[in-house]
C-alpha positions, 0 to 999 in steps of 0.5 A: 087611041081611037076605036069602037066597041061592037057586039050583040047583046046575048046576055042578061047585064046585070046593073043592080050595083048602080041601081038599074037592075037586070037587063034582059039579053035583047039579042040586039047587034049594036055598034057604038061610034068611034071615040078617043080613049085614054088609057092610064097605066102604072105598072103592068095595070090599067088604072084608068080609061077615059073615052072622048066623043060622042059615044063616050061614056058609060050614058053613051055605053048603056043607051042602045040597050035602054039604059038611062043614067043618071039614075034617080 
């Protein structure tokens, strides 16, 4: 499928689990570029999601929030 995410960064985003700490809410409206997404379903659960294109992947998703991956 193809699609995009958009929204307003209203709440703190806790990325401590990946070493990025807590990203404070900015109030910034963000519209990510359209991407192609492949979703794998097993039984009644989504087990994998892969995004392709300029806005695909976690790095592209977090960049507008000021988070740069990979983290050192």
